[in-house]
N, C-alpha and C positions, 0 to 999 in steps of 0.2 A: 241358329236362325237361317232359314232358307233365303237364297238370293231373291231380291225383288227384280223381276224381269222388266217391268214397265209400270210407269205411273202416269195416270191420265189426269190432267188438270184442266179446269175450265178457265178460259180467258175472260177478261172483263165483259166481252160481248155475248156471253152465254145466256141461255134463258133464265138460269138461276140468279143472274146478276141484274141489277137495275139499269145497267148501261144500255141494253138493247136486246133484240131477239136473236141476232146472229150469234152463232156458236162456232168454236174451233177447238178440235181435240189435238193436243200436243203430247207426243210420246217422249219421255225423258229417261235417261240412263240412271242406274242406281247411284252413280257418283253425283249426277246433277240433283237428284232427289235429296241426297245427304247434304250437299252444299246449300241447297235452298232452305233446308231446315236449320242447319247449323249457323248460317250467317245472320239469322234473326236473333240469336242469343248474344246480346251485347256483353253480358257478364263473362261468358266464355271467352270472347275476344279480348277482354281486359286481362283475363287470366293468362291467355297465350302471350300477350305483349309483355306482361310482367315476367313470365317464365323465360321468354327469349332474352329480355334485358338481364335477368339473373344469370343465365348461362353465359352471355357475353361478358358480364362482369367477372364471373368465376374464371373464364378462360384468360381474360386480360389482367387478372389480379397480379401476376408477377411484373408485367409491364407497367401497370399503374403504380405498383409499389416502388419500382425502380426509377421511373421517369417523372411521375407526378408528385407523389408524397415524399419520396426519397427516404422512406422508413421501411425496414424489414418487418416481417410478421413476429419475430422473436427478439427484436431490438428493444433494449431497455432505455428509458429516459427518466432515470431516478431523480436526477438533479433538476431537470427542467419541467417535468410533468407531475411532480408531487409537491404538496404544500408542507408547511412546517409540522403538521401532524402526521405526515406520511400518507395522506389520502391522495388519490389521483385527481388531477385537474380536469375541468370540463371541456366542452368543445371550443375550438378556436380556429383561426385561419390556417394554422399549420397542422392541427389535429382536428379534423372535421367532426369526429364522433367523440372527441376527448381521449382520455387514457383509461386503460382497464386497471385492475387491482395491482398488477405487476408493473405498471407504468409503461405499457406498450401501446402503440397506436391502435385504438379500438376499430377504426375504419378499416385498416389493413387486416386486422384479425377477423372482422366480419366478412370481408371479401374472401379471404382464404377459408373461412368457415363455410361459405357457400360451396366452394370446391369440395370440401370434405363431405358435406351433406349430400350433394348431388352425386358424387362418385359412389358413396355407400348406397344411396337409394337406388340408383340405376343398376349397379352391379347386383345388389340383393334382389331387386325386382326381376332382373333378367334371369337370375338363378331360380327364383320361384316360378317364373313363367315356363322355363324349360322343363323342370321337374313336374310341376303341376299339370301342364298341358299334356305332356307325354303320358303320365299315369292316368289322367282323366280320360283321354281318348282311348287308351287300351282297356281301361275298366268298363267304359260305356259301350265299346264296340263288341268285346268278346263276352261280357257278362259271365254268368256261371261262377266257377271256382276262382277264376282270375279276378272278377269283379269283387267277389267276397273277400279275397286276400287283400287287394288294394284298399277296399273300403275299410276293413278292420285296421289296416296300417294308418289310414287317415284318422280313424277314431283314436288310435293310440297317441299319435302325434298331437292331435287336438286336445287330448286330456293332460298333456304334460304342462307343468308350470313354466311357460316360456321364459319369463323374466328371471326366475330363479336359476334355470338351466343356463341362460345367457350369462348371468352373474358368475356362476361356477366355471363355465368353459372359458370365458374371457379372462377371469382371474387366474385359472390354472395355466392357460397358454401364455399369459402375459407375465408370469413370474420370471421367466428367463428369456434372454434375447434369442435363444435357439428355438423357442416356441414349444410345440408339442407334436405328437405323432411323428417322431423321428425327424423333426425339423420341417415337415411339410406345411404345417400351419404355424405361421409366425405372427407375433402381435403387430397390430396395425389396422389399416383400413380393410384389408382382405379378411382378417379374422372376424371383425364385426359384421362384414357383409355375409360371410359364411353362416354365422350364427343366426342372423336375421332371416336369410333365405331358406335355410334348411329346416326351420321350424314354422314357416308361414305358408309353405306350398299347399297344404291341404285345402285352403279356402278356394283357390283357383281350380284345384283338381275337382272339387265337388261341383263347381259351376260347369266346368267342361264336361264332366261325366253326365250331368243332367241333360245338357244340350245334345250330346252324342246319343244318349238313349232315345231321344226323340227323332233325331235325324236318321238313325240307322234303319228305321222302318219306312222311310219316305220312298217315293217311286223312283227318284233318280238313283238312289243307292241300289234298289232292286234291279234297275235297268243296267247299271254298271256290273253288278254281279252276274246277270244273265249273259252279258257280253264276254264273260270270262275274266274280268279284272280280279286281281289278287286282293287279299285283305289289306295289305300294305298300301297298294295303289288306291283303294277305296278310302282308306283313312286319310291319306295325304292329299289326294286329288279331288275327292268328292266331299268328305265331311269337314276336314280342317278349314278349307276356305270359307265354309258357311258358318263357322263359329269365330271368325276373326273379329266381328263387331263386338260381342260381349267380352272377348279377351282384351281388346283395345280399351274398352270402357273400364274394365276392372283394373287394368294396369295403371291407368291414370289415377284411380282411387287408391291403389296400393302404394304408390310412390310417396304421398304425404305421410302415410302411416309408417313407412320405413324411415323417413326423415325424422319423425318424432321418436321412433324407437332408438335410432342412433343418438339423438339428442338426450334421451333419457339415460342411456348407458353412459354417455360422456358426463352427464350431470352427476351421476353416481360415482364417477371417477374410475370407471372400468371400461370405458369405450376406447377411442383412439388414444395413443400416447399423449401426454401433456404437452409435448413439443409441437404437436400437430394442432393448428387452430381449429376450433369447433364451437358452434353455437352453444352446445350443451356445456362445454367447459366454461365459457364466458358467463353463462347464467349461473353455474355453480359457484364460480368465484364472486359474482355480483351479489349472491344471496347474503353475504356477510356484511356488505357495506352499502347496499342499494338505498338505504334511507338517507345516507350522506352523499352518495354519488349515484343519482338516478339514471344517468346516461349509461352506466355499465350494464344495467339490465334492460333499459328501454330499447336500445338499438338492436341488440341480438334477439330480444324477444319479438320485436316488431318484424324483423326479417323472417324469423321462424313462423310467426303467425301468417304473414302475407304469403309466404311460399306454400304452406299447407292449404291456405284458402284458395290460392290461384289454381293449384292442381285439382282441388275439389270442384271448383267452378268449371274447369275444362272437362272434368269427368262427367259432371251433370249435363253439360251441353252436348257432349258426345252421346250420352245415353238417350237424351231426348231426340237427337238427330237420327240415331239408328233405330228408334222404336217407332214402328208404323202407327201404333195406337195413339201415341202422343201427338203424332202429326195429324191423325184423323180428328182428335179432339180439338186441336188448334184450328183445323179447317172449319169444323162445325161452329166453334166460337166466332171466328171471323165472319162466317156466313150469317150467323144470327145478328151480329153487329151491323152488317151491311143491310140486312132486312129491316132492322129497327131504324137505321138511318133513312132508308127508302120510304118507310111508313111515315116517319116524321116529316120528310120533305113533301109527301103527298098531302098530309094533313095541313101543312102550311100553305100549300098551293090552293087547296079547297077553301080554307078560311080566307085567304087573300081574295079569291074570286068572289 
């Protein structure tokens, strides 16, 4: 997407406005244009607030566990938080979310599960961005044989059964503590992040490639090439800054997908180790007793749902703010509303007279 150099907006006193005949043209920077669009999306702001609170909770989880609840993430309370049938007890003053299947503090487990989900999601998404953006820019800029080779590689990766490959790789590398590939890949958070990131990069690569194919023919690229700029400089200084907007939007939409992917692997028992708190682990354990202990599935499920929803709301808000067509449609709708209100006021004035 090419940079928006200037946006002209009519103030309330413009001829198109019912306020009066005086007009004033105001030039705004791209940052101001983006902010004026984005701040009107209340749902996106709610998503940002929730994500910020979640990140703060995940960072402060060790302190809250140590100073507030006084319960560790793997600490067992078999005698105090299980009934006579061995089922976990529900929420109380000491255990805000109750106990999970193994009689551990579910609130502490959910906080640490947020750390696990965010670490895996951010690391895997960062890996996808690096690989996808790099290959997408190279394929779209050079075209020809290089584009064909990278495009066929994308098709091969997209045709692979990602879930089955993830099951096989995580299981194979998690059989031993030494991991696989001569100890370079060990079981844990990084293994799950590698598996998610290395099989999901073609989606962003295709988006970037399509954007670069359009931008490489624009006048500012031809001007840079005429001034003697190298291909690397053109890609890094001219093309890459103009595709930041779709990259940011797609990143916010990829993060919830990766959170769900990690939860799915943990639900199947092959994600992060069982000693590491995870929302997927909690949901998997709760599937056995949720009819008798509803809280074991409700709280991890609600946090997983709210987190994915918040990231999607932010992504939708960013997409609308970066899209000039959406802004133009919004302006036309507001203009029609203002015209209708002015017509109604005129009719009321005439009828009153």
